[in-house]
N, C-alpha and C positions, 0 to 999 in steps of 0.2 A: 707869887707875882705872875707866874705863867698863867694861872687861872684867871687873874683879873684881865690880863691881855687878851685871853681867849674869849672871855665874856664880852669885853669891849668890842672885839673884832666881830663877834656874832651879832651884836646890836648894830653895829655900823652896817654889816652886810644886809641885816633885816631891814634897815631903813632905806637902803639903796634899791633893793628889789622890791618893786611896787606890785604886790599880788593882791592888793585890796580890790574888793568888788563893790558895786553899788548896792545900796540897801534895797531889798525886794519888797518893801512894805511902804505904801504911799501915804499913810496917815499916822500922825503922832497925837497922843493924848498929853496935854500939859495940866498936871494936877496942882491944886492949892496955889492959885495965883497970887494971894495976898501974903502967904507965908513962905514963898520961895520953894514950892514942892517940886517934885520930879517930873520927868518926861518919859514917856514910853512909846516908842516908835515901832510897834509890832502889830499893826492893824492893816488888813487887806482892803477893807471898806470903811467909808465914813460911818455907816451905821454901826459897825462893830465898835468903833472908837467912841461914838455918841452913847452907846449903851454902857460903855465901861465908865465914862465920866458922869452919867446920870445918877444924881443923888449924892455924889461925893465931891462935886465942885470940879471946876476946871473947864477946858474947852479942847477942841480938836483943830489941828492944823496940818497943812500939807508938809510932807517930809522933804526937806531941802536936798537930802542925799538920794532921793529916789529918781532915777532917770528913765524908767520904763523898760529897760532891756532885761531879758530873762537871765537869771543867774545860773551859771553852770559850775559844776565842781571840776577839779583838775582831772579826775579820772573819768569823767562822763564823756561819751563818745557821741558825737553828733552824727545822726543817721543820714546817710547820703543815699540817693537812688542808685540801684545797681545798673550797670551798663551790660546790655546783653552781648554776648559774643556772636559775631556774624557766622552764619552757618554755611 
């Protein structure tokens, strides 16, 4: 029973803490339009997406989750210019 409560608490905490980031890929390929195919949103350029769907069917569309901001990881440090000490 304690395990169930611990798992439930972890799931609730995970849903409260919003650590999601925007998708860094602006283009999605939608496969097999008539047969309910899948979607792949891992393309940096429209040309990459079009080359992928070429010959297998489908189309490319803009990724609705892409917002254009650079994605950083939690451990990544943003470089700041150093201040010079007065002499």
